DRENBADREN-588767 format. One record per residue: x, y, z of N, C-alpha, C, O in turn; residue number from 0; residue in three letters. Coordinates in steps of 0.1 Angstrom, whole numbers. Example, Ala and Ser with C-alpha at 12.3 -4.5 7.8 and 13.67 -1.06 7.14 Angstrom:
// DRENBADREN-588767
{{132,-57,78},{123,-45,78},{132,-33,78},{142,-33,85},0,ALA},
{{128,-22,71},{137,-11,71},{129,0,79},{134,11,80},1,SER},
This chain:
// DRENBADREN-588767
{{8,-12,0},{0,0,0},{9,13,0},{19,13,6},0,MET},
{{3,23,-7},{10,36,-7},{0,46,-3},{-7,52,-11},1,HIS},
{{-1,49,11},{-10,58,16},{-4,72,16},{7,74,22},2,ILE},
{{-11,82,11},{-7,95,10},{-15,104,20},{-25,99,25},3,GLU},
{{-10,116,23},{-17,125,32},{-31,128,26},{-41,130,34},4,LEU},
{{-32,129,13},{-45,132,7},{-56,121,10},{-67,123,11},5,ARG},
{{-51,108,11},{-60,97,15},{-65,99,29},{-77,96,32},6,HIS},
{{-56,103,38},{-60,105,52},{-70,116,53},{-79,116,60},7,LEU},
{{-67,127,45},{-76,138,46},{-90,134,40},{-100,139,44},8,ARG},
{{-90,126,30},{-102,121,24},{-111,113,33},{-123,115,35},9,THR},
{{-105,103,40},{-112,95,50},{-118,103,61},{-129,101,66},10,ILE},
{{-110,113,65},{-115,122,76},{-126,131,71},{-136,133,79},11,ARG},
{{-125,136,59},{-136,145,54},{-149,138,52},{-159,143,55},12,ALA},
{{-148,125,47},{-160,118,44},{-167,114,58},{-179,115,59},13,ILE},
{{-159,111,68},{-164,108,81},{-171,120,87},{-182,119,92},14,HIS},
{{-165,132,85},{-170,144,91},{-183,149,83},{-192,154,89},15,GLN},
{{-183,147,70},{-194,152,62},{-205,142,61},{-217,147,59},16,ALA},
{{-203,129,62},{-213,120,61},{-218,116,47},{-228,110,45},17,GLY},
{{-210,121,37},{-213,118,24},{-203,123,14},{-195,132,18},18,GLY},
{{-202,117,2},{-192,121,-7},{-193,135,-13},{-183,142,-15},19,ILE},
{{-206,139,-15},{-208,152,-21},{-203,163,-12},{-195,172,-16},20,ALA},
{{-207,163,1},{-203,173,10},{-188,172,13},{-181,182,15},21,ARG},
{{-182,160,13},{-168,158,15},{-160,164,4},{-149,170,6},22,ALA},
{{-165,163,-8},{-158,168,-20},{-158,184,-19},{-148,190,-22},23,ALA},
{{-169,190,-13},{-169,204,-11},{-158,208,-1},{-151,218,-3},24,ASP},
{{-157,200,10},{-147,203,20},{-133,203,15},{-125,211,19},25,LEU},
{{-131,193,6},{-117,191,0},{-115,199,-12},{-104,200,-17},26,LEU},
{{-125,207,-17},{-124,215,-29},{-120,207,-41},{-111,212,-49},27,HIS},
{{-126,195,-43},{-124,187,-55},{-138,183,-60},{-148,184,-53},28,ILE},
{{-138,178,-72},{-151,173,-77},{-155,160,-71},{-146,152,-66},29,THR},
{{-168,157,-71},{-173,144,-66},{-167,132,-73},{-164,122,-67},30,GLN},
{{-166,134,-86},{-160,122,-94},{-146,120,-91},{-141,108,-90},31,SER},
{{-138,131,-88},{-124,129,-85},{-123,122,-71},{-114,114,-69},32,ALA},
{{-132,126,-62},{-132,120,-49},{-135,105,-50},{-129,96,-43},33,LEU},
{{-145,101,-58},{-150,87,-59},{-138,79,-65},{-136,68,-61},34,SER},
{{-131,85,-75},{-120,78,-81},{-109,76,-71},{-102,65,-71},35,HIS},
{{-107,86,-62},{-96,84,-52},{-100,73,-42},{-91,66,-38},36,GLN},
{{-112,72,-38},{-117,62,-29},{-115,48,-35},{-110,39,-29},37,ILE},
{{-119,47,-48},{-117,34,-54},{-103,30,-55},{-100,18,-53},38,LYS},
{{-94,39,-59},{-80,36,-60},{-74,32,-46},{-66,23,-45},39,GLY},
{{-79,38,-35},{-74,35,-22},{-79,21,-18},{-71,13,-12},40,LEU},
{{-91,18,-21},{-97,5,-17},{-90,-6,-25},{-88,-17,-21},41,GLU},
{{-87,-3,-38},{-80,-13,-46},{-66,-16,-40},{-62,-28,-40},42,ASP},
{{-59,-6,-35},{-46,-8,-29},{-47,-16,-16},{-40,-26,-14},43,GLN},
{{-58,-13,-8},{-59,-19,5},{-64,-34,3},{-62,-42,11},44,ALA},
{{-72,-36,-7},{-78,-49,-9},{-90,-51,0},{-95,-63,1},45,GLY},
{{-95,-41,6},{-107,-42,14},{-116,-30,12},{-112,-20,7},46,VAL},
{{-129,-31,15},{-138,-20,14},{-136,-11,26},{-136,-16,38},47,GLU},
{{-136,2,24},{-134,11,35},{-148,17,39},{-148,24,50},48,LEU},
{{-158,15,31},{-171,21,34},{-182,10,34},{-181,1,26},49,PHE},
{{-192,12,41},{-204,4,41},{-213,10,30},{-219,20,32},50,VAL},
{{-214,3,18},{-222,8,8},{-237,8,11},{-242,1,20},51,ARG},
{{-244,17,4},{-259,18,6},{-263,22,20},{-275,19,24},52,ARG},
{{-254,29,27},{-258,34,40},{-259,49,40},{-251,55,33},53,SER},
{{-269,54,46},{-271,69,47},{-272,73,61},{-281,69,68},54,LYS},
{{-264,82,66},{-252,87,59},{-241,77,57},{-242,66,63},55,PRO},
{{-232,79,48},{-222,70,44},{-214,66,57},{-209,75,64},56,LEU},
{{-212,53,59},{-205,49,71},{-192,42,67},{-191,36,57},57,LYS},
{{-183,43,76},{-170,36,75},{-171,22,79},{-178,18,88},58,LEU},
{{-164,13,71},{-163,-1,75},{-153,-2,87},{-147,8,91},59,SER},
{{-151,-14,92},{-141,-16,102},{-127,-12,98},{-120,-6,105},60,ALA},
{{-124,-15,85},{-111,-11,79},{-110,4,78},{-100,10,80},61,ALA},
{{-122,10,74},{-122,24,73},{-120,31,86},{-114,42,87},62,GLY},
{{-126,26,97},{-125,31,110},{-110,31,114},{-105,40,121},63,GLN},
{{-103,20,111},{-89,18,114},{-81,29,107},{-72,35,113},64,ARG},
{{-84,32,94},{-77,42,87},{-80,56,93},{-71,64,93},65,LEU},
{{-92,58,97},{-96,71,103},{-88,73,116},{-84,85,118},66,LEU},
{{-86,63,124},{-78,65,136},{-64,70,133},{-59,78,140},67,ARG},
{{-59,64,122},{-45,68,118},{-46,83,113},{-37,91,117},68,VAL},
{{-56,86,106},{-57,100,101},{-59,110,112},{-52,121,112},69,ALA},
{{-66,107,122},{-69,116,133},{-56,117,142},{-55,127,150},70,GLU},
{{-47,108,141},{-34,108,149},{-24,116,141},{-17,124,146},71,LYS},
{{-23,113,128},{-12,119,119},{-15,133,115},{-6,142,116},72,VAL},
{{-27,136,110},{-30,148,104},{-29,160,113},{-23,171,109},73,LEU},
{{-33,160,126},{-30,171,135},{-15,175,136},{-12,186,137},74,PRO},
{{-7,164,137},{7,167,138},{13,173,125},{21,182,126},75,GLU},
{{8,168,114},{12,174,101},{8,189,100},{15,197,96},76,VAL},
{{-5,191,104},{-10,205,103},{-3,214,113},{0,226,110},77,GLU},
{{1,209,125},{9,217,134},{22,221,128},{27,232,130},78,ALA},
{{28,211,122},{41,213,115},{40,223,104},{49,232,103},79,LEU},
{{30,222,96},{28,232,86},{26,246,91},{32,256,86},80,GLU},
{{19,247,102},{17,260,109},{30,265,114},{33,277,114},81,GLY},
{{39,256,120},{52,261,125},{61,265,114},{67,276,115},82,GLU},
{{61,258,103},{69,262,92},{64,275,86},{72,284,82},83,PHE},
{{51,277,86},{46,290,81},{50,301,90},{53,312,85},84,GLY},
{{50,299,103},{55,309,112},{69,312,110},{73,324,111},85,GLY},
{{77,302,107},{92,304,105},{94,313,92},{102,322,92},86,LEU},
{{86,310,82},{87,318,70},{83,332,72},{89,341,66},87,ARG},
{{73,334,80},{68,348,83},{76,355,94},{74,367,96},88,GLN},
{{85,348,100},{92,354,111},{85,355,124},{89,362,133},89,GLY},
{{74,348,126},{66,349,138},{69,337,148},{64,337,159},90,SER},
{{77,327,143},{80,316,152},{95,313,150},{101,317,140},91,ALA},
{{100,306,160},{114,302,159},{119,298,173},{111,294,181},92,GLY},
{{132,299,175},{138,295,187},{147,306,192},{155,312,185},93,ARG},
{{147,308,205},{155,318,212},{161,312,224},{155,314,235},94,MET},
{{172,305,223},{179,300,235},{190,309,238},{199,312,230},95,HIS},
{{190,314,251},{199,324,255},{209,319,265},{205,312,275},96,ILE},
{{221,323,264},{232,320,273},{236,333,280},{237,343,273},97,ALA},
{{238,333,293},{241,345,301},{255,343,307},{258,334,315},98,ILE},
{{264,352,303},{278,352,309},{278,361,321},{288,361,328},99,GLU},
{{268,369,323},{267,379,334},{258,373,344},{245,372,342},100,CYS},
{{263,369,356},{255,362,366},{243,371,371},{232,366,373},101,HIS},
{{246,384,373},{236,393,378},{225,395,368},{214,401,372},102,ALA},
{{227,392,355},{217,395,345},{204,388,346},{195,392,339},103,CYS},
{{204,377,354},{191,370,356},{181,380,362},{169,379,358},104,PHE},
{{185,389,370},{175,398,377},{169,408,366},{158,412,367},105,GLU},
{{177,411,356},{172,420,346},{165,413,334},{156,419,328},106,TRP},
{{170,401,331},{165,394,320},{150,389,321},{143,389,312},107,LEU},
{{146,385,333},{133,380,335},{122,389,331},{113,385,324},108,PHE},
{{122,402,335},{111,411,330},{112,413,315},{102,415,309},109,PRO},
{{124,412,309},{125,413,295},{118,402,288},{111,404,279},110,VAL},
{{121,390,293},{115,378,287},{100,377,289},{92,372,281},111,LEU},
{{95,383,300},{81,383,303},{74,391,292},{63,387,287},112,GLU},
{{79,403,289},{73,411,278},{75,404,264},{66,405,256},113,GLN},
{{86,398,262},{89,391,250},{79,380,247},{74,378,236},114,PHE},
{{76,372,258},{67,360,257},{53,364,253},{47,357,245},115,ARG},
{{49,376,257},{35,380,254},{35,384,239},{25,382,233},116,LYS},
{{46,390,234},{46,395,220},{48,383,210},{44,384,199},117,ALA},
{{56,373,215},{60,362,205},{57,348,212},{67,341,216},118,TRP},
{{45,345,213},{41,332,220},{46,320,213},{47,309,219},119,PRO},
{{49,321,200},{53,309,192},{68,307,191},{73,298,184},120,ASP},
{{75,316,198},{90,314,198},{94,306,211},{90,310,222},121,VAL},
{{101,296,209},{106,287,220},{118,294,227},{128,296,221},122,ASP},
{{115,298,239},{125,305,247},{131,296,258},{124,289,265},123,VAL},
{{144,296,259},{151,289,270},{163,297,275},{169,304,267},124,ASP},
{{167,295,287},{179,302,293},{189,291,297},{185,282,304},125,ILE},
{{201,293,293},{212,285,298},{223,293,304},{228,302,298},126,ARG},
{{226,291,317},{237,298,323},{250,297,315},{255,286,314},127,PRO},
{{255,307,309},{267,306,301},{280,305,309},{291,305,303},128,GLY},
{{278,304,322},{290,303,330},{295,289,331},{307,286,335},129,LEU},
{{287,279,327},{291,265,328},{297,260,315},{301,248,315},130,ALA},
{{297,268,305},{302,263,292},{307,275,284},{304,286,288},131,PHE},
{{313,273,273},{318,283,264},{307,288,256},{303,282,246},132,ASP},
{{301,299,260},{288,304,253},{290,309,239},{282,305,230},133,ALA},
{{301,316,236},{303,321,223},{306,310,212},{300,311,201},134,LEU},
{{314,300,215},{315,289,206},{302,282,204},{299,278,193},135,PRO},
{{294,281,214},{281,275,213},{272,283,204},{263,277,197},136,ALA},
{{273,296,205},{265,305,196},{269,302,181},{260,301,173},137,LEU},
{{281,301,178},{286,298,164},{282,284,160},{279,282,148},138,ARG},
{{280,275,169},{276,261,165},{261,260,165},{255,249,162},139,LYS},
{{254,271,167},{239,271,167},{233,263,179},{222,259,178},140,GLU},
{{241,261,189},{235,255,201},{227,264,210},{218,261,217},141,GLU},
{{231,277,209},{223,288,215},{222,299,205},{228,299,194},142,VAL},
{{212,308,207},{209,318,197},{213,333,201},{213,342,192},143,ASP},
{{215,335,214},{219,348,218},{227,347,231},{224,338,240},144,LEU},
{{238,354,232},{247,354,244},{247,368,250},{250,378,243},145,VAL},
{{243,369,263},{245,382,270},{258,382,276},{262,374,284},146,VAL},
{{266,393,272},{280,393,276},{284,408,278},{279,417,271},147,SER},
{{294,410,286},{300,423,287},{314,424,281},{322,433,283},148,SER},
{{318,413,274},{331,412,269},{331,408,254},{332,397,250},149,ASP},
{{329,419,245},{328,416,231},{341,411,225},{352,415,230},150,PRO},
{{340,402,215},{352,397,208},{350,398,193},{339,399,188},151,GLU},
{{361,398,186},{360,398,172},{359,384,167},{370,377,165},152,ASP},
{{347,379,164},{345,366,159},{338,366,146},{328,373,144},153,LEU},
{{343,358,136},{336,357,123},{322,352,125},{319,342,131},154,PRO},
{{313,359,118},{299,355,118},{291,359,130},{279,356,131},155,GLY},
{{297,366,140},{290,370,152},{291,385,153},{301,391,151},156,VAL},
{{279,391,157},{279,405,159},{274,408,173},{266,401,178},157,THR},
{{280,418,179},{277,422,193},{268,435,193},{273,446,188},158,PHE},
{{256,434,197},{247,445,197},{247,452,211},{245,445,221},159,LYS},
{{251,464,212},{251,471,225},{237,472,231},{228,475,224},160,PRO},
{{236,469,244},{223,470,251},{223,482,260},{215,491,257},161,LEU},
{{231,483,270},{231,495,278},{244,495,287},{250,485,289},162,PHE},
{{247,507,291},{258,509,300},{254,508,315},{243,511,318},163,ASP},
{{263,503,323},{260,502,337},{273,505,345},{284,506,339},164,TYR},
{{271,508,358},{283,511,366},{284,501,377},{275,499,385},165,GLU},
{{295,493,378},{297,485,389},{300,494,402},{308,502,401},166,PRO},
{{292,491,412},{294,500,424},{297,492,436},{294,480,437},167,VAL},
{{304,498,445},{308,492,458},{296,492,467},{289,503,468},168,PHE},
{{293,481,474},{282,480,483},{287,476,497},{294,466,498},169,VAL},
{{283,484,507},{288,480,521},{277,484,531},{268,492,528},170,ALA},
{{278,479,543},{268,482,553},{270,497,556},{281,503,555},171,SER},
{{259,504,560},{259,518,563},{268,520,575},{272,532,578},172,SER},
{{271,510,583},{279,511,595},{294,508,592},{302,509,601},173,GLN},
{{297,504,580},{310,501,576},{319,513,575},{314,524,570},174,HIS},
{{332,513,579},{340,525,578},{341,530,564},{342,542,562},175,PRO},
{{341,521,554},{343,526,540},{330,533,535},{331,540,525},176,LEU},
{{319,532,543},{307,539,539},{308,554,540},{300,561,535},177,ALA},
{{318,558,548},{320,572,550},{328,579,539},{329,591,538},178,GLN},
{{334,571,530},{342,576,519},{333,579,507},{323,573,505},179,LYS},
{{337,590,499},{329,593,487},{331,583,476},{322,582,468},180,PRO},
{{342,576,476},{345,565,466},{355,556,472},{362,559,482},181,PHE},
{{356,544,466},{366,535,471},{376,532,460},{374,534,448},182,VAL},
{{388,527,464},{399,524,454},{403,509,457},{398,503,467},183,VAL},
{{412,504,449},{416,490,450},{421,487,464},{418,476,470},184,ALA},
{{429,496,470},{436,493,483},{426,491,494},{428,485,504},185,GLU},
{{414,497,492},{404,496,503},{399,482,504},{393,478,515},186,ASP},
{{401,473,495},{396,459,495},{406,450,502},{402,439,505},187,PHE},
{{418,455,505},{428,445,509},{425,439,523},{429,427,525},188,ARG},
{{418,446,531},{415,440,545},{400,436,546},{395,434,557},189,ASP},
{{394,434,534},{379,431,534},{376,417,530},{384,411,523},190,GLU},
{{364,412,535},{359,400,529},{350,404,517},{340,411,519},191,THR},
{{354,400,506},{346,403,494},{336,392,490},{340,381,489},192,LEU},
{{323,396,490},{313,386,486},{310,387,471},{307,398,466},193,ILE},
{{311,376,464},{309,376,450},{300,365,446},{297,356,454},194,THR},
{{297,365,433},{290,353,427},{300,342,426},{312,344,425},195,TYR},
{{295,329,425},{304,318,424},{309,316,409},{305,306,403},196,PRO},
{{316,325,404},{321,324,390},{336,328,390},{342,333,400},197,VAL},
{{342,325,378},{356,328,377},{359,343,378},{350,351,374},198,ASP},
{{370,347,383},{374,361,385},{373,369,372},{370,381,371},199,ARG},
{{376,362,361},{377,369,348},{363,374,344},{362,381,334},200,ALA},
{{352,369,350},{339,373,347},{333,383,358},{321,386,357},201,ARG},
{{341,388,367},{337,397,377},{343,410,375},{355,412,374},202,LEU},
{{334,421,375},{339,434,372},{349,439,382},{358,446,379},203,ASP},
{{347,435,395},{355,441,406},{370,436,403},{379,443,407},204,VAL},
{{372,424,397},{385,420,395},{391,425,381},{402,431,381},205,PHE},
{{383,424,371},{388,429,358},{390,444,357},{399,448,350},206,THR},
{{382,451,364},{382,466,362},{390,473,374},{394,484,373},207,SER},
{{393,465,385},{399,472,396},{410,464,403},{422,468,403},208,LEU},
{{407,453,408},{417,446,417},{428,440,409},{440,441,413},209,LEU},
{{425,432,398},{436,426,391},{446,436,385},{458,433,387},210,THR},
{{442,446,379},{452,456,374},{460,462,385},{472,465,383},211,PRO},
{{454,464,397},{461,470,408},{469,459,417},{476,463,426},212,ALA},
{{468,447,413},{474,436,420},{471,436,435},{479,434,444},213,LYS},
{{458,438,438},{453,438,452},{445,425,454},{436,421,445},214,VAL},
{{447,419,465},{440,406,469},{432,409,481},{437,413,491},215,GLU},
{{418,407,481},{411,408,493},{415,399,504},{421,388,501},216,PRO},
{{412,402,517},{416,393,528},{409,380,526},{415,369,529},217,ARG},
{{397,380,522},{389,367,520},{379,369,509},{374,381,507},218,ALA},
{{375,358,503},{364,359,493},{353,349,497},{356,337,500},219,ILE},
{{341,353,497},{330,345,500},{320,344,488},{316,355,484},220,ARG},
{{317,333,483},{309,332,471},{295,328,475},{292,319,483},221,GLN},
{{285,336,469},{271,334,472},{264,334,459},{267,342,450},222,VAL},
{{254,326,457},{247,324,445},{237,335,442},{236,340,431},223,GLU},
{{229,339,452},{218,348,450},{221,363,454},{228,365,464},224,LEU},
{{217,372,445},{219,386,448},{213,391,461},{219,398,468},225,THR},
{{201,386,463},{194,391,475},{201,387,488},{201,394,498},226,ALA},
{{208,375,487},{215,370,499},{228,378,500},{232,381,512},227,VAL},
{{234,382,489},{246,390,490},{243,403,497},{250,408,506},228,ILE},
{{232,410,493},{228,422,499},{224,421,514},{227,429,522},229,LEU},
{{218,409,517},{215,407,531},{228,406,540},{229,411,551},230,LEU},
{{238,398,534},{251,397,542},{258,410,543},{264,413,553},231,LEU},
{{258,418,532},{264,431,532},{257,440,543},{264,447,550},232,VAL},
{{244,440,543},{237,449,553},{240,444,567},{239,452,576},233,ALA},
{{243,431,569},{247,426,582},{261,428,585},{266,423,595},234,SER},
{{269,435,577},{283,438,578},{291,426,579},{301,425,586},235,ASN},
{{287,416,570},{295,403,569},{306,404,558},{313,394,556},236,ARG},
{{306,415,551},{315,416,540},{310,428,531},{300,434,534},237,GLY},
{{318,430,520},{314,440,510},{313,434,497},{317,422,495},238,VAL},
{{307,441,488},{304,435,474},{306,446,464},{306,458,467},239,ALA},
{{307,442,451},{306,451,440},{295,445,430},{297,433,426},240,VAL},
{{285,453,428},{274,448,419},{270,459,409},{273,470,411},241,LEU},
{{264,455,398},{259,465,388},{249,474,395},{241,470,403},242,PRO},
{{250,487,392},{241,497,398},{227,494,396},{218,496,405},243,ASP},
{{223,488,385},{209,485,382},{204,474,391},{192,473,394},244,TRP},
{{213,465,394},{208,454,403},{205,459,417},{195,455,423},245,VAL},
{{213,468,422},{211,473,435},{198,481,436},{190,481,445},246,VAL},
{{196,489,425},{184,497,424},{171,489,424},{162,491,431},247,ARG},
{{172,478,416},{160,470,414},{157,462,427},{145,460,430},248,GLU},
{{167,457,434},{164,449,446},{165,456,459},{163,449,470},249,LEU},
{{167,469,459},{169,476,472},{156,475,480},{145,479,477},250,ARG},
{{158,468,492},{147,467,501},{151,472,515},{143,471,525},251,THR},
{{163,477,516},{168,482,530},{177,494,528},{183,496,518},252,SER},
{{177,502,539},{186,513,539},{198,510,548},{205,519,552},253,ARG},
{{200,497,550},{211,493,559},{224,492,551},{235,488,557},254,ASP},
{{224,494,538},{237,494,531},{237,506,521},{227,512,518},255,TYR},
{{249,510,517},{251,521,509},{259,517,496},{266,507,497},256,VAL},
{{259,525,486},{267,523,474},{277,534,472},{274,546,476},257,THR},
{{288,531,467},{299,541,464},{305,538,451},{306,526,447},258,ARG},
{{310,548,443},{317,545,430},{330,538,433},{336,539,443},259,PRO},
{{334,531,422},{348,525,422},{357,536,416},{355,539,404},260,LEU},
{{366,540,424},{375,551,420},{368,565,419},{356,565,419},261,THR},
{{375,575,419},{369,589,419},{361,591,407},{351,598,407},262,GLN},
{{365,586,395},{358,588,383},{347,578,380},{338,579,372},263,LYS},
{{347,567,388},{337,556,386},{342,547,374},{351,551,367},264,GLY},
{{335,536,373},{338,526,362},{325,524,354},{314,522,360},265,VAL},
{{326,525,341},{315,522,333},{317,510,324},{328,509,318},266,THR},
{{307,501,324},{308,489,316},{296,489,306},{286,496,309},267,LYS},
{{297,481,296},{286,480,286},{282,465,285},{290,456,284},268,ARG},
{{269,463,284},{264,449,282},{260,448,267},{255,457,261},269,LEU},
{{263,436,262},{260,433,248},{251,421,246},{251,412,255},270,TYR},
{{245,420,235},{238,408,230},{246,403,218},{246,410,208},271,ALA},
{{252,391,219},{259,386,208},{249,376,200},{243,367,206},272,ALA},
{{248,378,187},{240,370,179},{247,366,166},{257,373,163},273,ILE},
{{243,356,159},{248,353,146},{244,364,136},{232,368,137},274,ARG},
{{252,368,127},{249,378,118},{237,376,110},{229,385,107},275,GLU},
{{235,363,106},{223,360,97},{210,361,105},{199,361,99},276,GLU},
{{210,362,118},{198,363,126},{194,377,129},{183,379,135},277,ASP},
{{202,386,125},{200,400,128},{187,406,122},{181,415,128},278,GLY},
{{182,400,111},{170,405,104},{157,398,109},{146,401,105},279,ASP},
{{159,388,118},{147,381,123},{139,391,132},{145,396,141},280,LYS},
{{126,392,129},{119,403,137},{118,400,152},{119,409,160},281,PRO},
{{118,387,156},{117,385,171},{130,387,177},{131,390,189},282,TYR},
{{141,385,170},{154,388,176},{156,403,178},{161,407,188},283,VAL},
{{152,411,168},{153,425,169},{144,430,180},{148,440,187},284,ALA},
{{132,424,182},{123,429,193},{129,426,206},{128,434,215},285,HIS},
{{135,414,208},{141,410,221},{152,420,224},{153,425,236},286,LEU},
{{161,424,215},{172,433,217},{166,447,221},{171,454,230},287,ILE},
{{155,451,214},{149,464,217},{144,464,231},{145,474,239},288,ARG},
{{137,453,235},{132,452,249},{144,452,259},{143,459,270},289,LEU},
{{154,446,256},{166,445,265},{172,459,267},{178,461,277},290,ALA},
{{171,467,257},{176,481,258},{166,490,266},{170,499,274},291,ARG},
{{153,488,264},{143,497,269},{140,494,284},{138,504,292},292,GLU},
{{139,482,289},{135,479,302},{144,485,313},{139,490,323},293,ILE},
{{158,485,311},{166,491,322},{163,506,322},{163,512,333},294,PRO},
{{160,513,311},{156,527,311},{143,529,319},{142,539,326},295,VAL},
{{134,520,317},{121,521,324},{124,520,339},{117,527,347},296,ARG},
{{133,510,343},{136,509,357},{141,521,363},{138,525,374},297,MET},
{{151,528,356},{157,540,361},{146,551,362},{146,559,372},298,GLN},
{{137,552,352},{126,562,353},{117,560,365},{113,569,372},299,ARG},
{{114,547,367},{105,544,378},{112,548,392},{105,553,401},300,GLY},
{{125,545,393},{132,549,405},{132,564,407},{130,569,418},301,GLU},
{{134,572,396},{135,586,397},{121,592,401},{120,601,409},302,ALA},
{{110,586,395},{97,590,399},{94,587,414},{87,595,420},303,GLU},
{{99,576,419},{97,573,433},{104,583,442},{99,588,452},304,GLN},
{{116,587,438},{124,597,446},{117,611,445},{116,617,456},305,ARG},
{{112,614,433},{105,627,432},{92,627,441},{89,637,447},306,ASP},
{{85,616,441},{73,615,449},{76,616,464},{69,623,472},307,HIS},
{{88,610,468},{91,611,482},{96,626,486},{99,628,497},308,LEU},
């Protein structure tokens, strides 16, 4: 037997319509063409698929078996056709994101919440880029976007700037360094530095301050959650350096203060790395636009709260 999708659609249409004439209308073919198709299918199967002389037309036991196959296969085929249609139109696809910035989870979730509402047919997933080499994975199409603060010159990869941020020193309001207008590398030498559990090369406090100055903190304590870091800092268990937007977003206490790193402060930039050929995909462009806009909205909200107070 050589059963085609049109045969499955035919058996389903006849069952739904209860007759050849109405089924032909559903399938947009002539009644004679449909009758010819049924005869050819029955000749292949060697059995009758319909109970003749019944009104409405009924399926035989063999026809019922073929109908069950049609009802199982056709919805999957139709879903696949819809998915491919969405891909052609740019309304469906995959957006697997790797994050090299540990603190970026706090910022990315509201971005993805807005993105999900606008693009429900895009498959979104997040992979912490700290456990593997995210940029090589991007080139291998294992992930589709990498959030990073360290752009590289890679063939086929483009780095889209998202927003600038300032890594700031965070300490208890009772800490002696809280009295200074800014901190320098030497101020960390006698401190317990609380950081995320990642390599030093991925931490702004080391790359932008301590490593160039060859300063080593007295101790390093690694903590997974930003909220716990802030809790420990407020309890005067150590000091930390976090992106300014993270502290603004999660601030729930006045028991800690922030200070610039060095007199001039330090400015870093966050990027979205994507494959060059994905730059024209509408959902990729929209995600990047949201990633740029939401931090600005956060800053405006904070300013409005201050003005209200």
